[in-house]
C-alpha positions in Angstrom: 0.0 -0.2 0.2 1.1 3.6 -1.0 0.7 5.1 2.5 0.9 8.9 0.4 -2.2 7.5 -1.5 -4.1 5.9 1.4 -3.7 9.4 3.4 -5.0 11.3 0.5 -7.6 8.9 -0.1 -8.5 9.0 3.7 -8.6 12.8 3.6 -10.9 12.7 0.5 -13.1 9.8 2.0 -13.7 12.0 5.0 -14.5 15.1 3.5 -17.0 13.3 1.2 -18.7 10.8 3.4 -18.1 12.6 6.8 -15.8 11.7 9.8 -18.6 9.9 11.5 -19.4 7.7 8.8 -15.7 6.8 8.1 -15.1 6.4 11.9 -17.7 3.8 12.0 -16.0 1.9 9.1 -12.9 1.9 10.4 -13.8 0.9 13.8 -15.3 -2.3 12.5 -11.7 -3.4 11.2 -10.4 -6.4 11.9 -7.8 -8.8 10.4 -10.5 -9.9 7.8 -11.5 -6.8 6.7 -8.3 -4.6 7.2 -7.2 -5.1 3.5 -10.5 -4.3 2.2 -10.6 -1.0 3.8 -6.9 -0.3 2.8 -8.1 -1.4 -0.9 -11.1 1.3 -0.7 -9.4 4.0 0.6 -6.3 4.1 -1.4 -7.4 3.0 -4.8 -11.1 4.5 -4.9 -10.7 7.3 -2.7 -6.9 8.3 -3.4 -6.3 6.9 -7.0 -9.6 7.7 -8.5 -11.6 10.1 -6.6 -8.1 12.2 -6.3 -7.8 12.5 -9.9 -8.0 15.8 -11.2 -10.2 15.0 -14.6 -13.5 15.3 -12.8 -14.7 17.5 -9.7 -16.2 15.7 -6.7 -19.5 17.4 -7.5 -19.3 15.6 -10.5 -18.1 12.0 -9.1 -21.1 12.2 -6.8 -23.7 12.4 -9.1 -22.1 9.6 -11.3 -21.7 7.7 -8.1 -25.8 8.4 -7.2 -26.5 6.9 -10.4 -24.5 4.2 -10.8 -25.2 2.8 -7.5 -28.8 3.2 -7.6 -28.8 1.2 -11.0 -26.8 -1.2 -9.4 -29.2 -1.3 -6.3 -26.7 -1.2 -3.6 -28.9 1.0 -1.3 -26.4 0.7 1.8 -23.5 2.6 -0.2 -26.1 4.8 -1.6 -27.2 6.1 1.6 -23.5 7.2 2.2 -23.0 8.7 -1.5 -26.2 10.8 -0.9 -24.9 12.5 2.0 -21.5 12.7 0.4 -23.0 14.1 -2.6 -24.6 17.1 -0.3 -21.3 17.5 1.1 -19.9 18.0 -2.4 -22.3 20.6 -3.4 -25.0 18.6 -5.4 -28.4 20.1 -4.4 -31.5 17.8 -3.3 -33.2 18.8 -6.8 -30.1 17.3 -8.6 -30.3 14.4 -6.7 -34.3 13.9 -7.6 -32.9 14.4 -11.3 -30.4 11.9 -11.5 -32.9 9.3 -9.5 -35.6 10.0 -12.1 -33.0 9.3 -14.9 -32.2 6.1 -13.3 -35.7 5.1 -13.5 -35.5 5.8 -17.4 -32.1 3.7 -17.9 -31.9 1.4 -14.7 -35.6 0.6 -14.1 -38.3 1.8 -12.2 -37.9 -0.4 -9.0 -34.2 0.7 -8.9 -35.4 4.5 -9.0 -38.3 3.4 -6.5 -35.8 2.1 -3.7 -33.4 4.8 -4.3 -36.0 7.6 -3.7 -36.8 5.6 -0.7 -32.9 5.6 0.3 -32.3 9.1 -0.4 -35.5 10.4 1.3 -34.8 8.7 4.4 -30.9 10.1 4.3 -32.4 13.7 3.7 -34.9 13.0 6.6 -31.9 12.1 8.9 -30.2 14.9 8.0 -33.2 17.3 8.8 -33.2 15.8 12.0 -29.7 16.3 13.0 -30.1 20.3 13.0 -33.0 20.0 15.5 
């Protein structure tokens, strides 16, 4: 593992998903999952998210669409929150999910709206 790329990835991961989410993921690391977390942080967040070709906002929009179509609702929840942190608006998230319905299928869209709505409600509740 390249330590510099890992550190870069951890910084981007925390800025996008938030410290609480990353701390929870890292708290569960054990001998079985250590390499998984190192790989995700180094390659996903450091190598790919750290590239200059797309800004984080654009990467978040792409991730919401892809993760929705793949019907990976747990990951979608994290990336909806991350998208907001990266400057994507709620209306833009809604538009991405409507697009998912056309190209990925209505069931994927419905489940993704359900997940996004729950995350947004959770965020709204944090301010109280």
